[in-house]
MITIBA-811074 format. One record per atom (N, C-alpha, C): residue number from 1; x, y, z. Coordinates in steps of 0.05 Angstrom, whole numbers. Layout:
site k=NUM&east=X&north=Y&up=Z
...
END
This chain:
site k=1&east=24&north=-262&up=158
site k=1&east=37&north=-239&up=144
site k=1&east=50&north=-248&up=117
site k=2&east=50&north=-230&up=98
site k=2&east=62&north=-236&up=74
site k=2&east=92&north=-237&up=75
site k=3&east=104&north=-256&up=61
site k=3&east=132&north=-259&up=62
site k=3&east=145&north=-240&up=41
site k=4&east=169&north=-230&up=48
site k=4&east=183&north=-212&up=29
site k=4&east=194&north=-230&up=5
site k=5&east=183&north=-226&up=-18
site k=5&east=191&north=-243&up=-41
site k=5&east=220&north=-235&up=-51
site k=6&east=230&north=-213&up=-43
site k=6&east=256&north=-204&up=-52
site k=6&east=279&north=-212&up=-31
site k=7&east=271&north=-223&up=-9
site k=7&east=290&north=-230&up=12
site k=7&east=313&north=-246&up=2
site k=8&east=307&north=-267&up=-12
site k=8&east=327&north=-287&up=-22
site k=8&east=346&north=-271&up=-41
site k=9&east=335&north=-255&up=-60
site k=9&east=351&north=-240&up=-79
site k=9&east=370&north=-221&up=-64
site k=10&east=362&north=-208&up=-43
site k=10&east=380&north=-189&up=-29
site k=10&east=401&north=-205&up=-14
site k=11&east=396&north=-229&up=-5
site k=11&east=416&north=-244&up=9
site k=11&east=436&north=-258&up=-8
site k=12&east=429&north=-263&up=-34
site k=12&east=445&north=-280&up=-51
site k=12&east=474&north=-269&up=-55
site k=13&east=479&north=-244&up=-61
site k=13&east=508&north=-235&up=-65
site k=13&east=524&north=-239&up=-38
site k=14&east=512&north=-236&up=-16
site k=14&east=526&north=-240&up=9
site k=14&east=534&north=-271&up=13
site k=15&east=513&north=-288&up=8
site k=15&east=518&north=-316&up=10
site k=15&east=540&north=-326&up=-10
site k=16&east=538&north=-316&up=-35
site k=16&east=558&north=-325&up=-55
site k=16&east=586&north=-315&up=-49
site k=17&east=587&north=-290&up=-39
site k=17&east=613&north=-277&up=-32
site k=17&east=625&north=-292&up=-9
site k=18&east=610&north=-300&up=11
site k=18&east=621&north=-316&up=35
site k=18&east=630&north=-343&up=25
site k=19&east=615&north=-357&up=10
site k=19&east=620&north=-382&up=0
site k=19&east=645&north=-381&up=-18
site k=20&east=648&north=-362&up=-35
site k=20&east=672&north=-360&up=-51
site k=20&east=698&north=-354&up=-34
site k=21&east=695&north=-337&up=-15
site k=21&east=719&north=-330&up=2
site k=21&east=727&north=-355&up=18
site k=22&east=707&north=-370&up=28
site k=22&east=712&north=-394&up=42
site k=22&east=726&north=-415&up=25
site k=23&east=717&north=-420&up=1
site k=23&east=730&north=-439&up=-17
site k=23&east=758&north=-430&up=-25
site k=24&east=763&north=-405&up=-27
site k=24&east=788&north=-397&up=-34
site k=24&east=809&north=-401&up=-10
site k=25&east=799&north=-397&up=14
site k=25&east=815&north=-401&up=38
site k=25&east=822&north=-431&up=41
site k=26&east=801&north=-449&up=36
site k=26&east=805&north=-478&up=39
site k=26&east=826&north=-486&up=17
site k=27&east=823&north=-476&up=-8
site k=27&east=841&north=-484&up=-28
site k=27&east=869&north=-475&up=-23
site k=28&east=872&north=-452&up=-11
site k=28&east=899&north=-440&up=-4
site k=28&east=912&north=-458&up=18
site k=29&east=896&north=-467&up=36
site k=29&east=908&north=-482&up=59
site k=29&east=915&north=-510&up=49
site k=30&east=902&north=-521&up=30
site k=30&east=907&north=-547&up=20
site k=30&east=927&north=-549&up=-3
site k=31&east=937&north=-526&up=-12
site k=31&east=957&north=-525&up=-33
site k=31&east=985&north=-525&up=-21
site k=32&east=999&north=-548&up=-27
site k=32&east=1028&north=-550&up=-16
site k=32&east=1048&north=-528&up=-24
site k=33&east=1046&north=-523&up=-51
site k=33&east=1066&north=-502&up=-63
site k=33&east=1049&north=-482&up=-78
site k=34&east=1051&north=-457&up=-70
site k=34&east=1035&north=-437&up=-82
site k=34&east=1051&north=-424&up=-105
site k=35&east=1039&north=-423&up=-128
site k=35&east=1053&north=-410&up=-151
site k=35&east=1045&north=-381&up=-153
site k=36&east=1060&north=-366&up=-170
site k=36&east=1054&north=-338&up=-171
site k=36&east=1027&north=-334&up=-185
site k=37&east=1019&north=-351&up=-205
site k=37&east=994&north=-347&up=-219
site k=37&east=971&north=-353&up=-200
site k=38&east=975&north=-374&up=-182
site k=38&east=955&north=-381&up=-163
site k=38&east=950&north=-358&up=-143
site k=39&east=973&north=-345&up=-134
site k=39&east=971&north=-324&up=-116
site k=39&east=955&north=-299&up=-127
site k=40&east=960&north=-295&up=-153
site k=40&east=946&north=-272&up=-166
site k=40&east=915&north=-279&up=-168
site k=41&east=910&north=-305&up=-174
site k=41&east=883&north=-313&up=-176
site k=41&east=868&north=-311&up=-149
site k=42&east=883&north=-319&up=-128
site k=42&east=871&north=-317&up=-103
site k=42&east=864&north=-288&up=-95
site k=43&east=882&north=-270&up=-103
site k=43&east=877&north=-242&up=-96
site k=43&east=852&north=-231&up=-110
site k=44&east=850&north=-239&up=-136
site k=44&east=827&north=-230&up=-152
site k=44&east=801&north=-244&up=-140
site k=45&east=803&north=-270&up=-132
site k=45&east=780&north=-281&up=-120
site k=45&east=771&north=-269&up=-93
site k=46&east=791&north=-261&up=-77
site k=46&east=784&north=-247&up=-52
site k=46&east=769&north=-221&up=-59
site k=47&east=781&north=-205&up=-77
site k=47&east=769&north=-180&up=-85
site k=47&east=739&north=-183&up=-95
site k=48&east=735&north=-204&up=-112
site k=48&east=709&north=-209&up=-123
site k=48&east=690&north=-216&up=-100
site k=49&east=698&north=-233&up=-83
site k=49&east=682&north=-241&up=-59
site k=49&east=674&north=-218&up=-42
site k=50&east=694&north=-200&up=-38
site k=50&east=690&north=-175&up=-21
site k=50&east=668&north=-158&up=-35
site k=51&east=671&north=-156&up=-62
site k=51&east=652&north=-139&up=-77
site k=51&east=624&north=-150&up=-75
site k=52&east=622&north=-177&up=-77
site k=52&east=595&north=-189&up=-76
site k=52&east=583&north=-185&up=-48
site k=53&east=598&north=-188&up=-27
site k=53&east=588&north=-183&up=1
site k=53&east=581&north=-153&up=3
site k=54&east=597&north=-135&up=-6
site k=54&east=590&north=-106&up=-5
site k=54&east=565&north=-100&up=-19
site k=55&east=562&north=-112&up=-44
site k=55&east=538&north=-108&up=-59
site k=55&east=513&north=-117&up=-44
site k=56&east=515&north=-141&up=-33
site k=56&east=492&north=-152&up=-17
site k=56&east=485&north=-134&up=6
site k=57&east=504&north=-122&up=20
site k=57&east=499&north=-103&up=42
site k=57&east=486&north=-78&up=32
site k=58&east=495&north=-68&up=10
site k=58&east=483&north=-44&up=-3
site k=58&east=454&north=-49&up=-9
site k=59&east=449&north=-73&up=-22
site k=59&east=421&north=-80&up=-29
site k=59&east=402&north=-81&up=-5
site k=60&east=415&north=-89&up=18
site k=60&east=398&north=-89&up=42
site k=60&east=388&north=-62&up=48
site k=61&east=402&north=-41&up=41
site k=61&east=394&north=-14&up=48
site k=61&east=378&north=-1&up=25
site k=62&east=386&north=-6&up=-1
site k=62&east=375&north=7&up=-23
site k=62&east=347&north=-5&up=-30
site k=63&east=345&north=-32&up=-30
site k=63&east=320&north=-44&up=-38
site k=63&east=302&north=-46&up=-14
site k=64&east=280&north=-30&up=-13
site k=64&east=262&north=-32&up=10
site k=64&east=248&north=-60&up=11
site k=65&east=243&north=-68&up=35
site k=65&east=230&north=-93&up=40
site k=65&east=199&north=-87&up=37
site k=66&east=185&north=-107&up=25
site k=66&east=158&north=-104&up=21
site k=66&east=144&north=-103&up=49
site k=67&east=123&north=-84&up=53
site k=67&east=112&north=-84&up=78
site k=67&east=98&north=-109&up=86
site k=68&east=95&north=-115&up=111
site k=68&east=80&north=-138&up=120
site k=68&east=51&north=-132&up=117
site k=69&east=38&north=-150&up=102
site k=69&east=8&north=-148&up=99
site k=69&east=-6&north=-165&up=118
site k=70&east=-30&north=-159&up=124
site k=70&east=-46&north=-175&up=143
site k=70&east=-73&north=-182&up=129
site k=71&east=-87&north=-201&up=141
site k=71&east=-114&north=-207&up=131
site k=71&east=-133&north=-192&up=147
site k=72&east=-146&north=-172&up=135
site k=72&east=-165&north=-154&up=151
site k=72&east=-187&north=-170&up=165
site k=73&east=-195&north=-163&up=188
site k=73&east=-216&north=-175&up=202
site k=73&east=-243&north=-165&up=194
site k=74&east=-260&north=-182&up=186
site k=74&east=-287&north=-173&up=178
site k=74&east=-297&north=-189&up=154
site k=75&east=-322&north=-184&up=147
site k=75&east=-334&north=-197&up=125
site k=75&east=-334&north=-179&up=100
site k=76&east=-329&north=-193&up=77
site k=76&east=-329&north=-178&up=52
site k=76&east=-359&north=-172&up=45
site k=77&east=-362&north=-147&up=34
site k=77&east=-388&north=-138&up=27
site k=77&east=-388&north=-117&up=7
site k=78&east=-412&north=-110&up=-3
site k=78&east=-415&north=-88&up=-22
site k=78&east=-442&north=-74&up=-16
site k=79&east=-441&north=-51&up=-6
site k=79&east=-465&north=-36&up=0
site k=79&east=-465&north=-11&up=-16
site k=80&east=-487&north=-8&up=-31
site k=80&east=-489&north=15&up=-48
site k=80&east=-516&north=29&up=-46
site k=81&east=-517&north=55&up=-42
site k=81&east=-542&north=70&up=-40
site k=81&east=-560&north=63&up=-64
site k=82&east=-584&north=53&up=-60
site k=82&east=-600&north=44&up=-82
site k=82&east=-616&north=67&up=-94
site k=83&east=-616&north=90&up=-81
site k=83&east=-631&north=114&up=-93
site k=83&east=-613&north=130&up=-111
site k=84&east=-591&north=122&up=-117
site k=84&east=-572&north=136&up=-135
site k=84&east=-581&north=131&up=-164
site k=85&east=-576&north=149&up=-182
site k=85&east=-581&north=145&up=-210
site k=85&east=-563&north=122&up=-218
site k=86&east=-574&north=106&up=-238
site k=86&east=-559&north=82&up=-246
site k=86&east=-531&north=88&up=-257
site k=87&east=-529&north=109&up=-271
site k=87&east=-503&north=117&up=-282
site k=87&east=-481&north=121&up=-259
site k=88&east=-492&north=133&up=-236
site k=88&east=-474&north=138&up=-214
site k=88&east=-466&north=113&up=-200
site k=89&east=-487&north=95&up=-197
site k=89&east=-481&north=69&up=-186
site k=89&east=-460&north=54&up=-201
site k=90&east=-464&north=54&up=-226
site k=90&east=-444&north=40&up=-245
site k=90&east=-415&north=51&up=-242
site k=91&east=-414&north=77&up=-241
site k=91&east=-387&north=90&up=-238
site k=91&east=-374&north=86&up=-211
site k=92&east=-391&north=87&up=-190
site k=92&east=-380&north=80&up=-163
site k=92&east=-370&north=51&up=-162
site k=93&east=-387&north=33&up=-173
site k=93&east=-379&north=5&up=-172
site k=93&east=-352&north=-1&up=-188
site k=94&east=-351&north=12&up=-211
site k=94&east=-326&north=8&up=-228
site k=94&east=-302&north=20&up=-215
site k=95&east=-305&north=45&up=-205
site k=95&east=-282&north=58&up=-193
site k=95&east=-272&north=42&up=-170
site k=96&east=-289&north=35&up=-151
site k=96&east=-279&north=20&up=-127
site k=96&east=-269&north=-8&up=-136
site k=97&east=-280&north=-21&up=-156
site k=97&east=-268&north=-46&up=-165
site k=97&east=-238&north=-41&up=-174
site k=98&east=-233&north=-20&up=-188
site k=98&east=-206&north=-14&up=-196
site k=98&east=-187&north=-11&up=-172
site k=99&east=-198&north=2&up=-152
site k=99&east=-180&north=8&up=-128
site k=99&east=-175&north=-17&up=-112
site k=100&east=-194&north=-35&up=-112
site k=100&east=-191&north=-60&up=-96
site k=100&east=-174&north=-79&up=-111
site k=101&east=-174&north=-79&up=-137
site k=101&east=-159&north=-98&up=-152
site k=101&east=-129&north=-87&up=-160
site k=102&east=-125&north=-61&up=-158
site k=102&east=-100&north=-52&up=-168
site k=102&east=-82&north=-37&up=-147
site k=103&east=-92&north=-37&up=-123
site k=103&east=-76&north=-24&up=-100
site k=103&east=-80&north=-42&up=-76
site k=104&east=-68&north=-33&up=-54
site k=104&east=-67&north=-50&up=-29
site k=104&east=-95&north=-44&up=-15
site k=105&east=-111&north=-27&up=-25
site k=105&east=-138&north=-23&up=-13
site k=105&east=-154&north=-48&up=-10
site k=106&east=-164&north=-51&up=14
site k=106&east=-183&north=-74&up=19
site k=106&east=-209&north=-67&up=31
site k=107&east=-212&north=-41&up=37
site k=107&east=-238&north=-31&up=49
site k=107&east=-243&north=-1&up=39
site k=108&east=-266&north=3&up=29
site k=108&east=-272&north=31&up=18
site k=108&east=-298&north=40&up=29
site k=109&east=-299&north=66&up=37
site k=109&east=-323&north=79&up=45
site k=109&east=-325&north=105&up=30
site k=110&east=-348&north=112&up=17
site k=110&east=-351&north=137&up=3
site k=110&east=-374&north=152&up=18
site k=111&east=-366&north=175&up=29
site k=111&east=-383&north=192&up=43
site k=111&east=-388&north=217&up=28
site k=112&east=-414&north=223&up=22
site k=112&east=-420&north=246&up=6
site k=112&east=-446&north=260&up=14
site k=113&east=-445&north=286&up=18
site k=113&east=-468&north=301&up=27
site k=113&east=-481&north=289&up=52
site k=114&east=-463&north=284&up=71
site k=114&east=-472&north=274&up=99
site k=114&east=-485&north=247&up=98
site k=115&east=-477&north=230&up=81
site k=115&east=-488&north=202&up=81
site k=115&east=-469&north=184&up=66
site k=116&east=-472&north=159&up=72
site k=116&east=-455&north=139&up=60
site k=116&east=-468&north=132&up=33
site k=117&east=-452&north=134&up=13
site k=117&east=-461&north=124&up=-15
site k=117&east=-451&north=96&up=-19
site k=118&east=-429&north=88&up=-9
site k=118&east=-418&north=62&up=-16
site k=118&east=-400&north=52&up=7
site k=119&east=-402&north=26&up=13
site k=119&east=-383&north=11&up=29
site k=119&east=-376&north=-14&up=13
site k=120&east=-350&north=-20&up=12
site k=120&east=-342&north=-42&up=-4
site k=120&east=-316&north=-54&up=6
site k=121&east=-313&north=-80&up=1
site k=121&east=-288&north=-94&up=10
site k=121&east=-293&north=-108&up=36
site k=122&east=-273&north=-107&up=54
site k=122&east=-278&north=-117&up=81
site k=122&east=-291&north=-95&up=98
site k=123&east=-314&north=-102&up=108
site k=123&east=-330&north=-81&up=121
site k=123&east=-325&north=-83&up=153
site k=124&east=-325&north=-59&up=164
site k=124&east=-323&north=-57&up=193
site k=124&east=-350&north=-60&up=205
site k=125&east=-351&north=-62&up=232
site k=125&east=-377&north=-69&up=245
site k=125&east=-392&north=-43&up=253
site k=126&east=-378&north=-21&up=256
site k=126&east=-392&north=2&up=267
site k=126&east=-405&north=20&up=246
site k=127&east=-422&north=36&up=253
site k=127&east=-435&north=54&up=234
site k=127&east=-416&north=76&up=227
site k=128&east=-416&north=85&up=202
site k=128&east=-399&north=105&up=192
site k=128&east=-405&north=132&up=204
site k=129&east=-388&north=144&up=218
site k=129&east=-391&north=171&up=230
site k=129&east=-364&north=185&up=226
site k=130&east=-362&north=203&up=206
site k=130&east=-337&north=218&up=201
site k=130&east=-328&north=233&up=226
site k=131&east=-303&north=229&up=231
site k=131&east=-291&north=244&up=256
site k=131&east=-274&north=268&up=246
site k=132&east=-256&north=276&up=265
site k=132&east=-242&north=300&up=260
site k=132&east=-225&north=300&up=236
site k=133&east=-211&north=278&up=231
site k=133&east=-193&north=277&up=208
site k=133&east=-210&north=279&up=182
site k=134&east=-231&north=265&up=180
site k=134&east=-248&north=267&up=156
site k=134&east=-258&north=296&up=152
site k=135&east=-268&north=308&up=174
site k=135&east=-278&north=334&up=173
site k=135&east=-257&north=354&up=163
site k=136&east=-233&north=349&up=172
site k=136&east=-210&north=367&up=165
site k=136&east=-205&north=364&up=133
site k=137&east=-207&north=340&up=125
site k=137&east=-203&north=336&up=95
site k=137&east=-224&north=351&up=81
site k=138&east=-248&north=350&up=90
site k=138&east=-271&north=364&up=77
site k=138&east=-266&north=393&up=77
site k=139&east=-256&north=404&up=100
site k=139&east=-252&north=434&up=101
site k=139&east=-228&north=444&up=87
site k=140&east=-206&north=428&up=87
site k=140&east=-182&north=436&up=73
site k=140&east=-180&north=430&up=45
site k=141&east=-197&north=409&up=35
site k=141&east=-196&north=400&up=9
site k=141&east=-169&north=386&up=3
site k=142&east=-156&north=376&up=23
site k=142&east=-129&north=363&up=20
site k=142&east=-130&north=335&up=32
site k=143&east=-119&north=315&up=17
site k=143&east=-120&north=288&up=25
site k=143&east=-103&north=283&up=51
site k=144&east=-108&north=264&up=65
site k=144&east=-93&north=256&up=89
site k=144&east=-86&north=226&up=86
site k=145&east=-60&north=220&up=90
site k=145&east=-51&north=192&up=86
site k=145&east=-39&north=185&up=114
site k=146&east=-51&north=166&up=128
site k=146&east=-42&north=155&up=153
site k=146&east=-26&north=131&up=147
site k=147&east=0&north=133&up=144
site k=147&east=16&north=110&up=132
site k=147&east=16&north=86&up=150
site k=148&east=14&north=89&up=177
site k=148&east=12&north=66&up=195
site k=148&east=-8&north=74&up=216
site k=149&east=-33&north=65&up=211
site k=149&east=-54&north=74&up=228
site k=149&east=-51&north=71&up=257
site k=150&east=-37&north=48&up=265
site k=150&east=-34&north=43&up=293
site k=150&east=-19&north=64&up=308
site k=151&east=-4&north=80&up=295
site k=151&east=13&north=101&up=308
site k=151&east=-3&north=126&up=314
site k=152&east=-26&north=129&up=302
site k=152&east=-41&north=154&up=305
site k=152&east=-63&north=153&up=327
site k=153&east=-63&north=171&up=346
site k=153&east=-86&north=171&up=366
site k=153&east=-112&north=173&up=352
site k=154&east=-113&north=188&up=329
site k=154&east=-139&north=192&up=316
site k=154&east=-151&north=168&up=302
site k=155&east=-137&north=144&up=306
site k=155&east=-145&north=120&up=292
site k=155&east=-172&north=111&up=301
site k=156&east=-179&north=120&up=326
site k=156&east=-204&north=109&up=338
site k=156&east=-229&north=119&up=322
site k=157&east=-226&north=141&up=306
site k=157&east=-249&north=150&up=291
site k=157&east=-255&north=133&up=267
site k=158&east=-237&north=115&up=261
site k=158&east=-239&north=98&up=239
site k=158&east=-250&north=71&up=246
site k=159&east=-265&north=71&up=268
site k=159&east=-277&north=44&up=278
site k=159&east=-296&north=31&up=258
site k=160&east=-304&north=46&up=237
site k=160&east=-321&north=34&up=217
site k=160&east=-307&north=20&up=195
site k=161&east=-279&north=20&up=197
site k=161&east=-263&north=2&up=181
site k=161&east=-254&north=-22&up=197
site k=162&east=-245&north=-42&up=184
site k=162&east=-236&north=-66&up=198
site k=162&east=-217&north=-59&up=220
site k=163&east=-217&north=-71&up=244
site k=163&east=-203&north=-63&up=267
site k=163&east=-171&north=-65&up=263
site k=164&east=-163&north=-82&up=245
site k=164&east=-134&north=-84&up=241
site k=164&east=-125&north=-71&up=214
site k=165&east=-140&north=-52&up=206
site k=165&east=-131&north=-36&up=182
site k=165&east=-104&north=-24&up=187
site k=166&east=-88&north=-27&up=168
site k=166&east=-59&north=-17&up=172
site k=166&east=-53&north=10&up=163
site k=167&east=-66&north=20&up=142
site k=167&east=-61&north=48&up=132
site k=167&east=-87&north=59&up=120
site k=168&east=-91&north=85&up=122
site k=168&east=-115&north=99&up=113
site k=168&east=-109&north=122&up=95
site k=169&east=-123&north=125&up=73
site k=169&east=-123&north=149&up=58
site k=169&east=-151&north=162&up=58
site k=170&east=-152&north=187&up=64
site k=170&east=-176&north=202&up=62
site k=170&east=-174&north=222&up=40
site k=171&east=-188&north=217&up=18
site k=171&east=-186&north=233&up=-6
site k=171&east=-211&north=249&up=-11
site k=172&east=-209&north=275&up=-12
site k=172&east=-233&north=292&up=-16
site k=172&east=-246&north=286&up=-45
site k=173&east=-272&north=284&up=-45
site k=173&east=-288&north=283&up=-70
site k=173&east=-302&north=309&up=-72
site k=174&east=-289&north=328&up=-86
site k=174&east=-301&north=354&up=-89
site k=174&east=-303&north=367&up=-61
site k=175&east=-323&north=384&up=-58
site k=175&east=-327&north=399&up=-33
site k=175&east=-346&north=385&up=-13
site k=176&east=-358&north=363&up=-23
site k=176&east=-379&north=352&up=-7
site k=176&east=-375&north=323&up=2
site k=177&east=-353&north=311&up=-7
site k=177&east=-347&north=284&up=0
site k=177&east=-321&north=275&up=6
site k=178&east=-319&north=251&up=16
site k=178&east=-291&north=240&up=22
site k=178&east=-293&north=210&up=14
site k=179&east=-270&north=200&up=3
site k=179&east=-267&north=173&up=-2
site k=179&east=-247&north=162&up=18
site k=180&east=-254&north=142&up=33
site k=180&east=-237&north=132&up=55
site k=180&east=-228&north=104&up=48
site k=181&east=-202&north=101&up=45
site k=181&east=-190&north=74&up=36
site k=181&east=-174&north=63&up=58
site k=182&east=-180&north=38&up=63
site k=182&east=-165&north=23&up=84
site k=182&east=-147&north=2&up=72
site k=183&east=-122&north=2&up=79
site k=183&east=-102&north=-17&up=67
site k=183&east=-96&north=-39&up=87
site k=184&east=-87&north=-61&up=75
site k=184&east=-78&north=-84&up=92
site k=184&east=-49&north=-86&up=99
site k=185&east=-35&north=-64&up=91
site k=185&east=-5&north=-63&up=96
site k=185&east=2&north=-34&up=101
site k=186&east=20&north=-30&up=122
site k=186&east=29&north=-1&up=127
site k=186&east=48&north=8&up=106
site k=187&east=48&north=34&up=102
site k=187&east=68&north=48&up=85
site k=187&east=67&north=35&up=57
site k=188&east=44&north=28&up=47
site k=188&east=44&north=12&up=23
site k=188&east=34&north=27&up=-2
site k=189&east=21&north=49&up=2
site k=189&east=13&north=65&up=-22
site k=189&east=36&north=82&up=-33
site k=190&east=40&north=79&up=-59
site k=190&east=61&north=95&up=-71
site k=190&east=51&north=123&up=-81
site k=191&east=71&north=139&up=-88
site k=191&east=61&north=166&up=-101
site k=191&east=44&north=162&up=-124
site k=192&east=50&north=142&up=-140
site k=192&east=32&north=137&up=-164
site k=192&east=6&north=129&up=-155
site k=193&east=3&north=112&up=-134
site k=193&east=-23&north=104&up=-124
site k=193&east=-40&north=129&up=-115
site k=194&east=-24&north=148&up=-100
site k=194&east=-38&north=170&up=-89
site k=194&east=-48&north=189&up=-112
site k=195&east=-33&north=191&up=-132
site k=195&east=-41&north=208&up=-157
site k=195&east=-64&north=195&up=-169
site k=196&east=-63&north=169&up=-174
site k=196&east=-85&north=154&up=-186
site k=196&east=-112&north=157&up=-170
site k=197&east=-109&north=154&up=-143
site k=197&east=-132&north=156&up=-125
site k=197&east=-144&north=184&up=-128
site k=198&east=-127&north=204&up=-128
site k=198&east=-138&north=231&up=-131
site k=198&east=-152&north=236&up=-158
site k=199&east=-141&north=223&up=-179
site k=199&east=-154&north=225&up=-205
site k=199&east=-181&north=212&up=-205
site k=200&east=-184&north=189&up=-193
site k=200&east=-211&north=175&up=-189
site k=200&east=-229&north=192&up=-175
site k=201&east=-220&north=204&up=-152
site k=201&east=-237&north=222&up=-135
site k=201&east=-247&north=244&up=-150
site k=202&east=-230&north=258&up=-167
site k=202&east=-239&north=281&up=-182
site k=202&east=-260&north=274&up=-203
site k=203&east=-257&north=249&up=-215
site k=203&east=-276&north=239&up=-234
site k=203&east=-302&north=235&up=-221
site k=204&east=-303&north=223&up=-197
site k=204&east=-328&north=218&up=-181
site k=204&east=-339&north=244&up=-173
site k=205&east=-324&north=262&up=-165
site k=205&east=-334&north=289&up=-158
site k=205&east=-349&north=304&up=-181
site k=206&east=-339&north=302&up=-203
site k=206&east=-351&north=314&up=-227
site k=206&east=-377&north=299&up=-233
site k=207&east=-377&north=274&up=-230
site k=207&east=-403&north=259&up=-236
site k=207&east=-423&north=264&up=-216
site k=208&east=-415&north=265&up=-190
site k=208&east=-434&north=268&up=-168
site k=208&east=-446&north=296&up=-169
site k=209&east=-428&north=315&up=-174
site k=209&east=-438&north=345&up=-175
site k=209&east=-457&north=348&up=-198
site k=210&east=-456&north=332&up=-219
site k=210&east=-473&north=338&up=-241
site k=210&east=-500&north=330&up=-235
site k=211&east=-507&north=314&up=-214
site k=211&east=-535&north=307&up=-206
site k=211&east=-544&north=319&up=-180
site k=212&east=-527&north=338&up=-170
site k=212&east=-534&north=351&up=-144
site k=212&east=-558&north=370&up=-147
site k=213&east=-563&north=380&up=-170
site k=213&east=-585&north=398&up=-175
site k=213&east=-611&north=389&up=-162
site k=214&east=-616&north=363&up=-164
site k=214&east=-642&north=352&up=-152
site k=214&east=-634&north=335&up=-129
site k=215&east=-609&north=337&up=-118
site k=215&east=-600&north=319&up=-97
site k=215&east=-588&north=295&up=-109
site k=216&east=-567&north=284&up=-96
site k=216&east=-552&north=261&up=-107
site k=216&east=-571&north=237&up=-108
site k=217&east=-589&north=235&up=-92
site k=217&east=-606&north=210&up=-91
site k=217&east=-629&north=212&up=-111
site k=218&east=-631&north=234&up=-128
site k=218&east=-653&north=236&up=-147
site k=218&east=-649&north=216&up=-170
site k=219&east=-668&north=203&up=-181
site k=219&east=-666&north=187&up=-204
site k=219&east=-666&north=202&up=-229
site k=220&east=-651&north=192&up=-250
site k=220&east=-650&north=205&up=-275
site k=220&east=-676&north=197&up=-291
END
């Protein structure tokens, strides 16, 4: 699992505050005669140490820890329907490359007009058969984000993704398709990611619909 790179930063104010308070106490105990100026300095030191400790405790709550990522089980691959027009193949390849390199997405399936157009990233072992959740996305035209897949009974329908997939986004591609994204960390897609994914899906929908006249599989 990935380590939280901000853990040390969040703990630092607490550690410094405790160390400062301890040194002040030791200095106070070892001082035979306490002067007024030293007493005032000790009070200020105690206040500063307390503020540091309080700041560290607040950071523990305010700064979210990075979600634990896993190495998805499966082999990396790239499967693309060869009967698609070359321009569509290029757009699918480029769009999915952006998702794999700029988000936590590690596995992608694009289902359009009752067939798989693309599988990329870490591939699952099972044949792609859209289940209830994907069908609901198609019918409602609204995306579904399963933030932690293990918590949902419906996860069994995503057996065509790696078995330890942590999160899933099902994003509609127009009225005829769905883009299914598998992540390697739970609760890891941001609102910005979701907006960007929706934008990519809209662009793909527009391109795919432009060749629907003779079927998506027709050559230009």
